[in-house]
C-alpha positions as CSV (number, residue, x, y, z in Angstrom):
1,M,0.0,0.0,0.0
2,K,1.6,3.3,-1.1
3,T,1.5,6.4,1.1
4,T,0.0,9.6,-0.1
5,K,3.5,11.0,-0.1
6,D,4.6,8.2,-2.5
7,I,1.7,8.9,-4.8
8,I,2.5,12.7,-5.0
9,I,6.2,12.0,-5.7
10,A,5.1,9.6,-8.5
11,S,2.9,12.4,-10.0
12,L,5.7,14.8,-9.9
13,K,8.1,12.4,-11.5
14,E,5.6,11.7,-14.3
15,A,5.2,15.5,-14.8
16,L,9.0,15.8,-15.2
17,Q,9.0,13.0,-17.7
18,K,6.3,14.6,-19.8
19,N,8.4,17.7,-20.1
20,K,11.7,15.8,-20.5
21,W,13.2,17.4,-17.4
22,N,15.4,15.5,-15.0
23,K,15.7,16.4,-11.4
24,Q,15.5,14.8,-7.9
25,V,12.0,15.2,-6.3
26,I,12.0,16.2,-2.7
27,L,8.6,16.4,-1.0
28,T,8.2,17.8,2.6
29,E,5.2,17.7,4.9
30,S,3.6,21.1,5.3
31,K,1.6,22.6,8.2
32,Q,0.8,26.0,6.7
33,Y,0.5,25.4,2.9
34,G,-1.4,22.3,2.1
35,D,-0.5,18.8,3.2
36,Y,2.8,18.6,1.3
37,S,5.0,21.1,-0.5
38,T,8.0,20.9,-2.9
39,N,10.6,23.4,-4.1
40,L,11.1,21.4,-7.3
41,A,10.5,24.4,-9.6
42,L,13.0,26.5,-7.7
43,T,15.7,23.9,-8.3
44,L,15.0,23.8,-12.0
45,Q,14.9,27.5,-12.8
46,K,18.7,27.8,-13.4
47,D,18.9,24.7,-15.6
48,L,15.9,25.7,-17.7
49,G,16.3,29.5,-17.8
50,K,12.8,30.1,-16.8
51,S,11.2,31.7,-13.7
52,A,10.3,29.2,-10.9
53,M,6.7,30.4,-10.9
54,D,6.4,29.5,-14.6
55,I,8.0,26.1,-14.1
56,A,5.8,25.4,-11.1
57,K,2.7,26.2,-13.2
58,I,3.9,23.9,-16.0
59,I,4.4,21.1,-13.5
60,K,1.0,21.6,-12.0
61,N,-0.7,21.5,-15.3
62,S,1.1,18.3,-16.2
63,I,-0.4,16.3,-13.3
64,D,-3.5,14.5,-14.1
65,L,-5.8,14.8,-11.1
66,K,-8.2,12.2,-12.7
67,K,-5.3,9.6,-12.5
68,Y,-4.1,10.7,-9.1
69,K,-7.4,10.8,-7.3
70,E,-5.6,10.9,-4.0
71,I,-4.6,14.5,-4.7
72,A,-7.5,16.9,-3.8
73,K,-5.9,20.1,-4.9
74,I,-2.6,21.6,-6.2
75,E,-1.7,25.3,-5.8
76,V,1.4,27.3,-6.9
77,A,2.8,29.9,-4.4
78,A,5.5,32.5,-4.7
79,P,8.3,32.3,-5.3
80,G,7.7,28.9,-6.9
81,F,6.5,26.4,-4.4
82,I,4.0,23.7,-5.4
83,N,1.6,22.8,-2.6
84,F,-0.6,19.7,-2.4
85,W,-3.7,18.8,-0.5
86,V,-4.8,15.1,-0.3
87,T,-8.3,13.8,-0.2
88,S,-9.6,12.8,3.2
89,N,-11.5,9.8,1.9
90,V,-8.3,8.2,0.6
91,M,-6.7,8.4,4.0
92,A,-9.9,7.0,5.6
93,D,-10.0,4.1,3.1
94,S,-6.4,3.3,4.0
95,I,-7.2,3.1,7.7
96,N,-10.2,0.9,7.1
97,E,-8.1,-1.4,4.9
98,I,-5.5,-1.8,7.8
99,I,-8.3,-2.7,10.2
100,K,-9.8,-5.2,7.7
101,K,-6.5,-7.0,7.3
102,G,-5.7,-6.9,11.0
103,D,-2.8,-9.1,11.9
104,H,-2.2,-9.8,8.1
105,Y,-1.6,-6.2,7.3
106,G,1.8,-6.1,5.5
107,D,1.5,-9.8,4.5
108,V,2.7,-10.7,0.9
109,K,0.7,-13.5,-0.6
110,D,2.9,-14.8,-3.5
111,K,3.1,-18.5,-4.4
112,N,6.3,-17.7,-6.4
113,K,8.3,-16.6,-3.4
114,G,11.3,-18.8,-3.0
115,K,11.7,-21.2,0.0
116,I,14.4,-20.0,2.4
117,N,16.4,-21.9,5.0
118,V,17.6,-19.7,7.9
119,E,20.3,-21.3,10.0
120,F,21.1,-19.4,13.2
121,V,22.6,-19.8,16.7
122,S,24.1,-23.3,16.0
123,A,26.3,-23.0,19.1
124,N,28.4,-26.0,19.9
125,P,26.6,-28.3,22.4
126,T,29.4,-27.8,25.0
127,G,27.6,-25.5,27.5
128,F,25.1,-22.8,28.1
129,L,24.3,-20.1,25.4
130,H,26.1,-16.8,26.1
131,M,25.3,-13.3,25.0
132,G,26.9,-13.6,21.5
133,H,24.5,-16.5,20.9
134,A,21.7,-14.2,22.1
135,R,22.3,-11.6,19.4
136,N,22.5,-14.4,16.8
137,A,19.1,-15.8,18.0
138,A,17.4,-12.4,18.1
139,I,18.5,-11.5,14.6
140,G,17.9,-15.0,13.1
141,A,14.5,-15.4,14.6
142,T,13.3,-11.9,13.7
143,L,14.6,-12.3,10.1
144,A,12.7,-15.7,9.8
145,N,9.5,-13.9,10.9
146,V,10.0,-11.1,8.5
147,L,10.7,-13.4,5.6
148,E,7.5,-15.4,6.3
149,K,5.6,-12.0,6.5
150,A,7.0,-11.2,3.1
151,G,5.6,-14.4,1.6
152,H,8.6,-16.9,1.8
153,P,8.1,-20.4,3.2
154,V,10.9,-20.6,5.9
155,T,12.7,-23.4,7.6
156,R,14.5,-22.5,10.8
157,E,17.5,-24.7,11.4
158,Y,20.0,-25.4,14.1
159,W,23.3,-27.0,13.0
160,V,24.6,-29.1,15.9
161,N,28.4,-29.2,15.8
162,D,28.7,-32.5,17.8
163,Y,31.6,-34.0,16.0
164,G,35.3,-33.4,16.6
165,N,37.7,-32.2,19.3
166,Q,35.3,-29.8,21.0
167,M,33.2,-32.8,22.0
168,N,36.2,-34.7,23.4
169,K,37.1,-31.6,25.3
170,L,33.5,-31.5,26.7
171,A,33.8,-35.1,27.8
172,I,37.0,-34.7,29.7
173,S,35.8,-31.4,31.3
174,L,32.5,-33.1,32.5
175,F,34.4,-36.2,33.7
176,S,36.8,-34.0,35.7
177,R,34.1,-31.9,37.3
178,Y,32.3,-35.1,38.2
179,Q,35.4,-36.5,39.9
180,Q,35.9,-33.2,41.8
181,I,32.5,-33.9,43.6
182,F,34.4,-36.7,45.4
183,N,37.9,-35.1,45.3
184,K,38.1,-31.3,45.0
185,D,41.8,-31.7,44.1
186,Y,41.2,-33.8,41.1
187,P,43.0,-32.1,38.2
188,M,41.4,-30.6,35.1
189,P,43.2,-30.4,31.7
190,E,44.7,-27.0,31.0
191,D,42.4,-26.4,28.0
192,A,39.2,-27.8,29.7
193,Y,35.9,-25.9,29.7
194,R,35.8,-24.2,33.1
195,G,32.5,-22.5,33.1
196,Q,29.8,-23.0,35.7
197,D,27.7,-24.7,33.1
198,I,30.0,-27.7,33.3
199,V,29.7,-27.8,37.1
200,Y,26.0,-27.8,36.6
201,F,26.2,-30.7,34.1
202,A,28.4,-32.7,36.5
203,N,25.9,-32.2,39.4
204,E,23.1,-33.3,37.1
205,F,25.1,-36.3,36.2
206,Y,25.7,-37.1,39.8
207,K,22.0,-36.9,40.6
208,E,21.4,-39.7,38.0
209,Y,24.4,-41.9,38.5
210,K,25.6,-41.1,42.1
211,D,29.1,-42.6,42.6
212,K,28.9,-45.3,39.9
213,Y,31.7,-43.7,37.9
214,K,33.8,-42.5,40.9
215,N,37.5,-43.0,40.2
216,V,36.9,-45.0,37.0
217,E,39.7,-45.0,34.4
218,Y,39.2,-42.6,31.6
219,T,39.0,-45.2,28.8
220,P,37.7,-44.6,25.2
221,E,34.4,-46.1,26.3
222,I,34.1,-43.8,29.3
223,Q,35.0,-40.8,27.0
224,T,32.2,-41.8,24.6
225,F,29.7,-42.2,27.5
226,F,30.5,-38.8,29.0
227,R,30.6,-37.1,25.6
228,N,27.2,-38.4,24.8
229,Y,25.8,-37.4,28.2
230,G,27.3,-33.9,27.8
231,R,25.9,-33.4,24.3
232,E,22.4,-34.3,25.4
233,I,22.3,-32.2,28.6
234,A,23.8,-29.2,26.6
235,L,21.2,-29.5,23.9
236,K,18.4,-29.9,26.5
237,N,19.5,-26.7,28.2
238,I,19.9,-24.8,24.9
239,A,16.3,-25.8,24.0
240,I,15.1,-24.5,27.4
241,D,16.9,-21.2,27.0
242,M,15.7,-20.8,23.4
243,K,12.1,-21.4,24.4
244,R,12.3,-18.9,27.2
245,F,14.0,-16.5,24.7
246,G,10.9,-16.9,22.4
247,T,12.9,-18.8,19.7
248,W,12.2,-22.1,18.1
249,F,13.6,-24.3,15.3
250,D,11.9,-26.5,12.7
251,L,15.0,-28.7,12.4
252,Y,18.1,-29.7,14.4
253,T,20.8,-31.3,12.2
254,S,23.6,-33.3,13.8
255,E,27.1,-33.1,12.3
256,K,27.8,-36.5,13.9
257,E,24.8,-38.1,12.3
258,L,25.7,-36.6,8.9
259,Y,29.0,-38.5,9.1
260,E,27.5,-41.7,10.5
261,K,24.8,-41.8,7.7
262,G,27.4,-41.3,5.0
263,G,26.2,-37.8,4.1
264,V,29.6,-36.1,3.9
265,W,31.7,-38.0,1.3
266,P,29.2,-38.0,-1.6
267,A,29.2,-34.2,-1.5
268,I,33.0,-34.0,-1.2
269,K,33.4,-36.2,-4.2
270,K,31.3,-33.9,-6.3
271,L,33.8,-31.0,-5.8
272,K,35.5,-30.1,-9.0
273,T,38.5,-28.0,-7.7
274,T,40.2,-30.4,-5.2
275,Y,43.7,-31.7,-5.5
276,V,46.1,-33.8,-3.4
277,K,49.3,-32.4,-2.0
278,D,51.5,-33.9,0.7
279,G,49.0,-36.6,1.2
280,A,46.2,-34.2,2.1
281,T,43.2,-33.2,0.0
282,W,42.9,-29.5,-0.7
283,L,40.1,-27.3,-2.0
284,A,41.4,-24.6,-4.4
285,T,39.5,-21.7,-2.8
286,T,42.0,-19.2,-4.2
287,K,40.3,-19.8,-7.6
288,G,37.5,-17.8,-6.3
289,G,39.7,-14.8,-6.0
290,K,38.8,-13.9,-2.5
291,D,40.7,-16.4,-0.3
292,D,44.4,-15.9,0.5
293,K,45.3,-19.6,0.3
294,D,43.8,-23.0,-0.6
295,R,42.3,-24.9,2.2
296,V,42.7,-28.5,3.5
297,I,39.5,-30.5,3.7
298,I,41.0,-33.9,4.4
299,K,44.2,-34.2,6.4
300,S,47.0,-36.6,5.4
301,N,46.0,-38.9,8.2
302,G,42.5,-39.2,6.6
303,D,40.7,-37.0,9.2
304,S,38.3,-34.5,7.8
305,T,38.5,-30.8,8.7
306,Y,35.6,-28.7,9.9
307,V,35.0,-27.2,6.5
308,C,34.5,-30.7,5.0
309,A,31.2,-31.4,6.9
310,D,30.2,-27.8,6.5
311,I,30.3,-28.1,2.7
312,A,28.2,-31.3,2.8
313,Y,25.7,-29.8,5.2
314,H,25.1,-26.7,3.0
315,A,24.5,-28.9,0.0
316,Q,22.1,-31.1,2.1
317,K,20.0,-28.2,3.5
318,F,19.7,-26.5,0.1
319,D,18.6,-29.8,-1.6
320,Q,16.0,-30.3,1.3
321,L,14.4,-27.0,0.3
322,N,13.3,-28.7,-3.0
323,D,13.3,-25.3,-4.7
324,P,16.4,-25.3,-7.1
325,K,15.3,-22.2,-9.0
326,N,14.2,-19.8,-6.3
327,G,15.4,-21.4,-3.0
328,K,18.0,-19.8,-0.8
329,I,19.9,-20.6,2.3
330,I,20.9,-17.8,4.8
331,D,23.4,-18.3,7.7
332,I,23.7,-15.9,10.6
333,W,27.3,-15.8,11.8
334,G,29.4,-13.7,14.1
335,A,31.9,-11.3,12.5
336,D,34.7,-13.5,13.8
337,H,33.8,-16.0,11.1
338,S,34.1,-13.5,8.2
339,G,37.2,-15.2,6.8
340,Y,35.2,-18.4,6.5
341,V,32.5,-17.0,4.3
342,E,34.3,-17.2,0.9
343,R,35.5,-20.7,1.5
344,V,32.0,-22.1,2.0
345,K,30.4,-20.0,-0.7
346,F,33.1,-21.1,-3.2
347,A,32.6,-24.7,-2.3
348,F,28.8,-24.2,-2.6
349,E,29.3,-22.8,-6.1
350,D,31.8,-25.5,-6.9
351,L,29.1,-28.1,-6.2
352,G,27.0,-26.7,-9.0
353,Y,24.7,-24.3,-7.1
354,R,24.2,-20.7,-7.8
355,R,26.4,-18.4,-5.6
356,D,23.5,-16.0,-5.0
357,Q,21.5,-18.8,-3.4
358,M,23.6,-18.7,-0.4
359,E,23.9,-15.7,1.9
360,V,25.8,-15.0,5.1
361,V,24.7,-12.3,7.5
362,L,27.6,-11.3,9.7
363,F,27.1,-9.4,13.0
364,Q,29.6,-7.7,15.2
365,L,29.9,-9.1,18.7
366,L,29.1,-7.1,21.9
367,R,30.4,-5.9,25.2
368,V,28.3,-6.2,28.3
369,M,28.7,-3.2,30.6
370,K,27.9,-3.2,34.2
371,N,28.3,-0.2,36.5
372,G,30.4,1.6,33.8
373,K,32.8,-1.3,33.3
374,E,33.0,-4.1,30.8
375,Y,31.9,-7.4,32.1
376,K,34.5,-9.7,30.6
377,M,33.4,-13.0,29.3
378,S,35.6,-16.1,29.0
379,K,34.1,-19.6,28.9
380,R,37.5,-21.1,29.7
381,L,37.9,-19.0,32.8
382,G,34.4,-19.7,34.0
383,T,33.1,-16.1,33.8
384,S,30.7,-16.4,30.7
385,L,27.6,-14.3,31.0
386,T,24.8,-16.6,29.7
387,I,21.4,-15.8,28.1
388,R,19.6,-17.1,31.2
389,D,21.7,-14.9,33.4
390,M,20.8,-11.8,31.3
391,M,17.1,-12.8,31.1
392,D,17.1,-13.0,34.8
393,I,18.5,-9.5,35.0
394,V,16.7,-7.5,32.3
395,G,14.0,-9.8,31.0
396,K,13.5,-11.6,27.6
397,D,11.9,-8.7,25.8
398,A,14.5,-6.1,26.7
399,L,17.3,-8.4,25.7
400,R,15.8,-9.2,22.3
401,F,14.9,-5.6,21.5
402,F,18.3,-4.1,22.3
403,L,20.1,-6.8,20.4
404,I,18.1,-6.2,17.3
405,E,18.0,-2.4,17.1
406,R,21.6,-1.8,16.2
407,S,22.9,-2.4,12.6
408,Y,24.8,-5.7,12.2
409,N,28.1,-3.9,11.5
410,S,27.8,-2.0,14.8
411,K,29.5,-3.2,17.9
412,I,27.1,-3.1,20.9
413,D,27.8,-1.9,24.3
414,F,25.0,-3.6,26.2
415,D,24.5,-1.4,29.2
416,I,22.5,-3.4,31.7
417,E,21.4,-0.4,33.8
418,K,20.1,1.5,30.7
419,V,18.3,-1.6,29.3
420,K,16.5,-2.0,32.6
421,K,15.0,1.5,32.6
422,T,11.2,1.9,32.3
423,D,10.9,5.5,31.2
424,E,11.0,7.7,28.0
425,T,14.8,7.0,27.7
426,N,14.0,3.4,26.8
427,P,12.7,3.0,23.2
428,M,11.1,-0.4,23.9
429,Y,9.2,1.1,26.8
430,I,7.9,3.9,24.6
431,I,6.6,1.4,22.0
432,K,4.9,-0.8,24.5
433,Y,3.4,2.2,26.3
434,A,2.0,3.5,23.0
435,H,0.3,0.1,22.4
436,A,-1.1,0.0,25.9
437,R,-2.5,3.6,25.4
438,C,-4.2,2.4,22.2
439,V,-5.9,-0.4,24.2
440,Q,-7.0,1.9,26.9
441,L,-8.7,4.3,24.4
442,L,-10.3,1.5,22.5
443,E,-11.8,0.2,25.9
444,K,-13.3,3.6,26.6
445,T,-15.1,4.1,23.2
446,T,-18.5,2.9,22.3
447,F,-17.3,2.3,18.7
448,K,-16.2,-1.3,18.9
449,D,-16.1,-1.8,15.1
450,P,-15.1,1.7,13.9
451,K,-15.1,2.9,10.3
452,A,-13.1,5.9,9.3
453,T,-14.7,8.6,7.0
454,K,-12.5,11.7,7.4
455,F,-9.4,13.2,9.0
456,D,-8.8,16.9,9.7
457,N,-5.3,17.8,10.9
458,E,-1.6,17.2,10.3
459,Y,-1.2,15.0,13.4
460,E,-3.7,12.5,12.0
461,Q,-2.0,12.7,8.5
462,K,1.4,12.2,10.0
463,L,0.3,9.1,11.9
464,I,-1.5,7.7,8.8
465,N,1.5,8.1,6.6
466,E,3.7,6.3,9.2
467,L,1.2,3.4,9.3
468,L,1.2,3.2,5.4
469,E,5.0,2.8,5.4
470,Y,4.8,-0.6,7.2
471,P,4.3,-2.9,4.1
472,D,7.2,-1.3,2.3
473,L,9.3,-1.7,5.5
474,I,8.6,-5.4,5.4
475,L,9.7,-5.8,1.8
476,T,12.8,-3.7,2.4
477,M,13.8,-5.9,5.4
478,A,13.0,-9.1,3.5
479,K,15.3,-8.0,0.6
480,S,18.2,-6.5,2.7
481,Y,17.8,-8.8,5.8
482,K,18.2,-5.7,7.9
483,V,15.7,-6.3,10.7
484,N,17.4,-3.6,12.7
485,L,15.1,-1.2,10.7
486,L,12.1,-2.4,12.6
487,P,12.7,-1.0,16.1
488,P,13.4,2.6,14.9
489,Y,10.2,2.4,12.7
490,L,8.1,1.3,15.7
491,L,9.7,4.1,17.8
492,K,8.9,6.6,15.0
493,L,5.3,5.3,14.8
494,S,4.9,5.5,18.5
495,G,6.2,9.2,18.4
496,A,3.6,10.0,15.8
497,F,0.9,8.4,17.8
498,N,1.9,10.3,20.9
499,S,1.8,13.6,19.1
500,F,-1.6,12.7,17.7
501,Y,-2.8,11.7,21.2
502,S,-1.4,14.9,22.9
503,N,-3.0,17.2,20.3
504,T,-6.3,15.5,19.6
505,K,-9.4,14.8,21.6
506,V,-10.5,11.3,20.7
507,I,-13.2,10.2,23.1
508,G,-16.2,12.5,22.9
509,S,-15.1,14.4,19.8
510,E,-17.4,15.0,16.8
511,N,-15.1,12.8,14.7
512,E,-14.7,10.1,17.3
513,E,-15.4,7.1,15.1
514,S,-12.7,8.0,12.6
515,L,-10.2,8.8,15.3
516,V,-10.9,5.5,17.1
517,A,-10.4,3.7,13.8
518,L,-7.0,5.5,13.5
519,V,-6.2,4.3,17.1
520,K,-7.2,0.8,16.2
521,A,-5.1,0.7,13.1
522,T,-2.1,2.0,15.1
523,K,-2.6,-0.7,17.7
524,I,-2.6,-3.3,14.9
525,V,0.7,-2.2,13.4
526,L,2.4,-1.8,16.8
527,A,1.4,-5.3,17.8
528,N,2.3,-6.6,14.4
529,G,5.8,-5.2,14.6
530,M,6.4,-6.4,18.2
531,K,5.2,-9.8,17.2
532,L,7.8,-10.0,14.5
533,M,10.4,-9.5,17.3
534,D,8.7,-12.1,19.5
535,L,8.0,-9.5,22.1
536,D,5.2,-9.7,24.7
537,I,2.4,-7.3,23.7
538,P,1.1,-5.4,26.7
539,N,-2.5,-4.1,27.2
540,K,-1.5,-2.2,30.3
541,M,1.7,-0.6,31.6
């Protein structure tokens, strides 16, 4: 749905084309001269050698008001401004349309939209999720919601890295912490995981097995047993934290199972640019022009490297989409993986897929600030700040909102004290309060099924134009993956609503039904936007 501003700009561009003139069109909202105004004629007078007033009249006469029925009137004012008035019924129809569509306002219904797999979080199952994983989850889950809103069938996937040395490290860390229950001096390997999550896992293990494995020899069989237990309890707690965080997945895919089911080697054999050197198998990633050296995928001893399974996994999840023409896979990775992007994309293309069907969204990591100082996080040193810790401190919604609102390229200083505030300095609070205020107004009116017929002032018009920008925002985010555009839009919409509320008598006014309809439309869009971020939607504050 186009805004009235978009329509007027389109009429001006058409007028320029009719006269074979070329100039950027800038339209501003006006409070004194019509609803909108442009100085377009003034910017053209030097190029055309005509007076701005003459140019303005030519432009005015070139606009077909029968075609642009949304424009009620156009006037030219000295020294060359073109002022526009829009028809009230068009704005009213727009508001009624929002109410009619309700939760589906902004939806794109298109059977030709490609299927998309969004893989996010994918933390190793070696402990609790930390704040870096929280930002990944917030971005990935919101992007998946936006893509669905824009008409794409979406699969949310978690890639479980449960194969390799990190799992062996988990096993010995868990085994050592378990032994320390009986002997506090039992040594831990230097590179062991030392976080409190491993202590928690060991205590849970003890509850189940008591002293059955006290002082046992750490044999390969014992290693496998502790590795499997550690994997399962880590995944169980990851699922618990994700559910509390408002995040869910359609599919969990195990790297270990991919190997066990023989899913890795068929894909590797399809690669066209591999070669053998010093007994190892290499992938010629430098042929893509963006990697500084070729990469080993199979070591000389026959062991595979991490990239080996990753190549096969990307091929598998794309094939599972069953949409070879329009399908796409999107990975959400931390910026510390930036060097890995080209290797995987090169391999994806080398397997015969289109390069543009794989996208990687990179985000910068964050610092957690507490009392003006950085809260250092180190899993090895046991000081990792987990998602559950932070949800206990600031709540799920505050955590999600503030991890989404900054651009991916921006490093975040997550200030605990600022995020906890419940006043006008907190943008999430402003948005939620605006929604609650809408609910309160709707509870007071007798018009339970309002229909808009007219609007009178600039505050109403400003709010309507903000509401009409929402569908375009959905499409923009779906194309750019920039879900960080959503929080500032909702804040801007809340600001327009608050200005409307402060300057307009709603309940008891002569135009109450139309104004109530506008309030209801605002409530719909605010709730719609918060739902995309999986935030709780309050009726009272």
